[in-house]
Each structure stands twice: as structure tokens, then as C-alpha cells.
C-alpha positions as CSV (number, residue, x, y, z in Angstrom):
1,M,-29.9,137.8,33.7
2,K,-27.5,134.9,33.8
3,G,-27.5,132.5,30.9
4,K,-28.2,128.8,31.6
5,K,-25.1,127.0,32.7
6,R,-24.8,123.8,30.6
7,Q,-23.9,120.7,32.6
8,W,-22.0,119.0,29.8
9,L,-20.1,116.7,32.2
10,W,-23.3,115.3,33.7
11,N,-24.9,114.8,30.3
12,L,-21.8,113.0,29.1
13,L,-21.8,110.8,32.2
14,I,-25.5,109.9,31.8
15,V,-25.0,109.0,28.1
16,L,-21.9,106.9,28.9
17,T,-23.8,105.1,31.7
18,V,-26.7,104.3,29.4
19,I,-24.3,102.9,26.8
20,V,-22.5,100.7,29.3
21,C,-25.8,99.4,30.6
22,V,-27.0,98.5,27.1
23,L,-23.7,96.7,26.4
24,V,-23.8,94.7,29.6
25,F,-27.4,93.7,28.8
26,L,-26.4,92.6,25.3
27,A,-23.6,90.5,26.6
28,H,-25.8,88.8,29.2
29,Y,-29.1,88.3,27.5
30,K,-28.0,85.3,25.6
31,N,-25.2,82.8,25.2
32,W,-22.9,83.7,22.3
33,I,-21.4,80.6,20.6
34,R,-18.6,80.6,18.0
35,K,-17.7,77.4,16.3
36,K,-14.1,77.0,15.2
37,P,-12.5,74.1,13.4
38,D,-10.9,72.6,16.5
39,S,-12.9,74.2,19.4
40,I,-16.0,76.0,20.5
41,Q,-16.1,79.3,22.2
42,I,-18.8,80.2,24.7
43,L,-19.4,83.8,25.8
44,S,-22.1,84.6,28.3
45,G,-21.7,88.0,29.8
46,I,-18.4,88.1,31.8
47,Y,-18.0,84.3,31.4
48,Y,-15.9,83.1,28.6
49,M,-14.8,79.6,27.8
50,E,-13.0,77.9,24.9
51,L,-13.3,74.2,24.8
52,P,-11.2,72.2,22.3
53,F,-13.0,69.2,20.9
54,S,-10.0,67.0,21.8
55,S,-10.7,67.7,25.5
56,M,-14.4,66.8,25.3
57,N,-15.4,63.4,26.6
58,E,-19.2,63.0,26.4
59,V,-22.3,65.0,25.7
60,F,-25.9,64.4,26.8
61,M,-29.3,66.2,26.8
62,V,-30.7,66.5,30.3
63,G,-34.0,68.0,31.6
64,K,-32.7,69.4,34.8
65,I,-29.5,70.7,36.3
66,P,-28.5,68.8,39.5
67,S,-28.4,70.6,42.9
68,L,-25.5,73.0,42.8
69,E,-24.2,75.7,45.2
70,R,-23.5,79.0,43.5
71,K,-19.9,80.2,43.8
72,N,-20.5,83.2,41.6
73,G,-23.1,84.1,38.9
74,F,-26.7,85.0,38.8
75,S,-30.2,83.6,38.3
76,A,-33.0,85.8,36.8
77,W,-36.3,84.5,35.5
78,E,-35.4,81.4,33.3
79,K,-31.7,82.3,33.1
80,E,-28.9,80.9,35.2
81,K,-25.3,81.6,34.5
82,G,-22.1,81.3,36.5
83,I,-19.7,79.0,38.2
84,F,-21.2,76.6,40.7
85,K,-19.8,74.0,43.1
86,D,-21.0,70.5,43.0
87,S,-22.9,69.8,46.2
88,L,-21.5,66.2,46.4
89,N,-17.9,67.1,45.6
90,E,-16.9,70.6,46.9
91,E,-13.7,70.7,44.8
92,K,-15.5,70.2,41.5
93,L,-16.6,73.4,39.7
94,V,-19.5,73.3,37.2
95,N,-20.0,76.0,34.5
96,V,-23.6,76.8,33.9
97,Y,-24.7,78.9,30.9
98,V,-28.5,78.4,30.7
99,D,-30.7,80.8,28.8
100,N,-34.0,78.9,29.5
101,L,-34.3,76.6,32.5
102,N,-37.6,75.2,31.1
103,H,-35.9,73.7,28.0
104,Q,-33.5,70.8,27.8
105,K,-29.9,71.5,28.5
106,I,-26.6,70.1,27.1
107,R,-24.5,68.4,29.7
108,L,-20.9,68.4,28.4
109,T,-18.1,66.6,30.2
110,Y,-14.5,67.7,29.4
111,N,-11.1,66.9,30.7
112,D,-12.5,63.6,32.1
113,S,-14.6,65.1,35.0
114,L,-15.4,68.8,34.5
115,L,-18.9,69.8,33.5
116,V,-20.6,72.5,31.5
117,F,-24.4,72.9,31.3
118,I,-25.5,75.0,28.4
119,N,-28.6,75.8,26.4
120,L,-29.8,78.6,24.2
121,S,-33.0,80.5,24.3
122,D,-34.2,78.6,21.2
123,S,-34.7,74.9,21.8
124,V,-34.1,74.1,18.1
125,K,-30.7,75.8,18.2
126,T,-29.9,74.0,21.4
127,K,-30.6,70.7,19.6
128,E,-28.5,71.7,16.6
129,L,-25.6,72.6,18.9
130,Y,-26.0,69.2,20.7
131,L,-25.9,67.3,17.4
132,Y,-22.9,69.3,16.3
133,L,-21.0,68.6,19.5
134,E,-22.0,64.9,19.4
135,E,-20.6,64.7,15.8
136,K,-17.3,66.4,16.8
137,I,-16.8,64.2,19.9
138,A,-17.5,61.1,17.8
139,S,-15.0,62.1,15.1
140,Q,-12.4,62.9,17.8
141,Q,-12.8,59.4,19.3
142,I,-12.5,57.8,15.9
143,Q,-9.3,59.7,15.3
144,L,-7.9,58.5,18.7
145,N,-8.8,54.9,17.9
146,Q,-6.9,54.9,14.6
């Protein structure tokens, strides 16, 4: 009788595939925000953005995202993430990092005309982030006026 031939390579490949899938899910399931003294970092899956407070112009809370054409990214359930083209101005790109389309979103303008729409899965944390950004932009404008 022949002994069982162990397929260690296939087992290793299956385990590595499961680990990679779990890591990809963890990276995409929510927006990861890191606050630094002079900037804010946004990580959402493969999308990464660092925005210095000095480049931010204005911040608003909005209920809906305007009509945009997807350049790359994805939409699943309430999530919408990626880089979109403005339907009015084809050259203008808009970054969208929305964890819940039903909640209000932060509309952030930076470098005079570029847009970012962001919200977190928790509406209270989104409001806290909005107030934080509003305070930082106001302090930057006060420093510029002095």
C-alpha cells in the first residue's frame, strides 16, 4: 500500500490565498485616517492620499455626491471608493472615499479646485473629522492673514 502523498504546496497556496484575501478585505472595509500635525493621511484599500492642511481651501458637509463618471474604483452596497471624473469638467478628477452613502459626506476642496468626498462608517466620527478639518483650515487661514 502506498502512503498518502501530502500536497504541502497546495495547502500552502490555499493558506496564503486566504491570508491575502483577509488583508485586502481589512484594507477596503473602512477608511483609515491618520492625523498628523501638518497633514491628514487617508488610506482606503489601494487608494492613499496625504493632504497638507496648507493646501486645503474649504470643507463642507453634503448629503449627496454629485453625478460623477468612474475612472477607477468600485461601488458595493453603501460603499463607494475610487477616482472619478467630474461629469461637467472632464479634466477634473475627484477622489471619493465613502463608507456609507446614506450618511452625510465631507466635501473637501484642496489646491484651489480639486475635490475629495469622504465619510466614515460612523456618522459621529465623520462629524468629528469635519470639525477637526474645519478648525485646521480656519487656523491655516488665520496664519496666512497675519
